[in-house]
C-alpha positions in Angstrom: 209.1 -8.4 227.0 206.3 -9.7 229.2 203.2 -11.7 228.4 199.7 -10.2 229.0 197.4 -12.2 231.2 194.6 -12.8 230.2 195.2 -11.0 226.8 197.8 -13.4 225.3 197.7 -16.2 227.9 195.0 -17.5 230.2 196.0 -18.7 233.6 194.3 -21.0 236.1 195.4 -22.3 239.5 194.6 -25.9 240.1 194.5 -25.3 243.9 192.8 -21.9 244.1 192.6 -20.6 247.7 191.1 -17.2 247.2 193.8 -15.4 245.2 192.3 -12.2 243.9 191.6 -12.3 240.2 193.1 -15.8 239.7 190.7 -18.3 238.3 190.9 -22.0 239.3 189.6 -24.9 241.2 188.8 -24.5 244.9 189.6 -27.9 246.4 187.8 -27.3 249.7 190.9 -28.2 251.8 189.0 -27.7 255.1 186.4 -30.3 254.1 189.2 -32.7 253.1 190.8 -32.2 256.6 187.4 -32.8 258.3 186.9 -36.0 256.3 190.4 -37.2 257.2 189.8 -36.7 260.9 186.5 -38.6 260.6 188.3 -41.5 258.9 191.1 -41.5 261.5 188.5 -41.5 264.4 186.6 -44.4 262.8 189.8 -46.4 262.4 190.8 -45.7 266.1 187.3 -46.7 267.3 187.7 -50.0 265.4 191.1 -50.5 266.9 192.7 -50.5 263.5 196.3 -49.5 264.1 199.3 -49.3 261.7 199.4 -49.4 258.0 196.0 -50.6 256.5 195.9 -53.6 254.2 193.7 -51.6 251.9 194.5 -47.8 252.0 191.6 -45.4 251.5 191.4 -42.2 249.5 189.4 -39.2 250.5 187.9 -37.2 247.7 186.0 -34.0 248.0 184.7 -32.5 244.8 186.2 -29.0 244.1 184.4 -26.3 242.3 185.4 -23.7 239.7 186.2 -20.3 241.0 186.1 -17.7 238.2 188.6 -14.9 238.0 190.0 -12.3 235.6 193.0 -14.5 234.7 190.6 -16.8 232.7 187.6 -14.9 231.5 184.6 -16.9 230.5 
């Protein structure tokens, strides 16, 4: 009735946060948070309040975290 992982199906987590045996991408959410605070502080120092005319995006490169759910 069930499906065997990883035998029949391979499984990855796009936002892997240390789940045991689950492969996926670690997005480094702590680093994203730190970068967001740095951006906020720089906007406040520049007295830029309210919605920006040109919104910014913060991107921190994730890395592959291997696990038994997606054997290499």
